[in-house]
C-alpha positions, 0 to 999 in steps of 0.5 A, spaced: 502 524 493 496 523 497 494 516 501 488 517 504 486 513 510 480 514 513 479 511 521 475 511 527 474 516 533 477 523 530 475 529 533 469 532 532 469 536 525 476 533 523 477 529 517 481 523 518 487 521 513 494 522 512 498 524 506 505 526 504 507 532 499 513 536 498 515 543 497 520 543 491 522 550 492 525 548 499 527 541 497 523 539 503 517 533 504 511 534 508 507 529 512 500 531 515 497 525 518 491 525 524 492 521 530 486 517 534 490 512 538 489 506 534 495 502 531 494 505 524 497 511 527 503 508 526 502 504 520 500 511 516 506 515 519 511 510 517 507 509 510 507 517 509 515 517 511 517 512 506 514 517 501 518 523 504 524 519 505 524 518 497 523 525 496 528 527 500 533 522 497 531 524 490 531 532 491 537 534 487 535 530 481 536 534 475 529 534 472 523 536 476 519 531 473 524 526 476 522 528 483 516 523 484 516 517 480 509 514 477 504 512 482 505 504 483 513 506 484 511 511 489 508 506 493 514 501 493 517 506 497 512 507 502 509 500 503 517 497 503 518 502 509 512 499 513 516 492 513 523 495 513 521 498 520 518 492 523 524 491 527 523 497 531 515 496 533 517 495 540 518 502 541 511 503 539 507 497 542 512 494 547 510 487 548 505 487 543 510 489 537 509 482 535 502 482 535 502 488 530 507 485 526 503 479 525 497 483 524 500 487 519 503 481 515 496 478 515 493 484 512 498 485 507 497 478 504 490 479 504 490 486 501 492 483 494 486 480 492 482 485 494 486 490 491 485 487 484 478 486 485 477 494 486 481 495 480 478 490 476 471 492 478 473 499 476 474 497 469 467 493 469 464 500 471 467 504 466 466 499 460 459 500 462 457 507 464 450 506 463 449 500 468 444 501 474 446 501 481 444 494 482 448 492 476 454 495 479 452 491 485 452 485 481 459 487 478 462 487 485 459 480 487 462 477 481 469 480 483 468 478 490 466 471 488 472 471 483 477 474 488 475 474 495 470 467 495 471 466 503 468 473 505 462 472 509 458 478 512 453 475 517 447 480 518 450 486 515 445 487 510 448 492 505 454 488 505 450 482 503 447 486 498 454 487 495 455 494 497 462 494 500 465 497 494 462 504 496 466 504 502 473 505 498 473 512 496 479 511 491 473 509 486 470 515 487 476 520 488 482 517 484 480 512 479 484 506 477 489 508 482 488 502 487 492 497 483 498 501 484 498 499 491 497 492 489 503 492 484 507 496 490 506 491 495 508 485 491 515 489 491 515 491 498 513 484 500 520 482 497 523 487 500 521 484 507 523 477 505 530 479 503 531 483 509 529 477 513 536 474 510 540 480 510 537 487 513 543 491 512 544 490 504 536 490 503 536 497 506 542 499 502 538 497 496 532 500 498 535 507 499 538 506 492 531 505 489 529 512 493 535 515 490 533 514 483 526 517 484 522 517 478 528 517 473 526 510 470 519 506 469 516 502 474 519 496 471 526 499 470 526 501 478 524 494 480 529 491 476 534 496 479 532 494 486 533 486 484 526 485 485 522 481 481 517 485 477 509 483 479 508 482 472 513 476 471 510 469 473 512 466 480 513 473 482 510 472 489 512 464 490 517 466 495 513 471 498 507 467 499 511 461 502 515 466 507 508 469 509 505 462 510 511 460 515 511 466 518 504 466 520 504 459 522 510 460 527 506 466 530 
């Protein structure tokens, strides 16, 4: 499992990023992450620990292939833990914890249309393998117009030429992976809504989901955690209302 986050101000000659892997022979997950003194250090660490916790909880499942679920299911564990640890952020940020929580929530809801745009863009690219550079830029322009019409780039010339898609390394390194984050975030946000009402019960449901590892399909795992599948109509209705009220109150 590899979630790579590129960040600023890493030491010279040192690449940024973080990932979780495991050593099945020893029933042990392993997290590696570089830190650079920004708030993303905490978010990346918690995210990867979500993967590690799932691996730890499901390490004794009888089938080796059950150790890791499919990728869209894996990201539920990581993204959900980001929300389930929100109440502990004072330990990292002190009196700035609420600011971090609101920024994280705003980023999360804004990520959804961006994640969909990246996925849709990849389908266009692979359906048109002979497209020129300019034609690919035009494809991204279509995606931004459809999913991200509010974006303005000021005097950033290359971004105004529809080149932002080249900033996303998943497009180059992990084709069609990005929609997994989007689907999982739909579930993680539901965990957040539930946790606001009953944290203890929600945490129990989260742990039970981790226990199941990859023993079921994405839809079945989501259903078992009492979440609404992102493919179902209205799956985000309650989430969006909760996000709107939370951000307005900040």
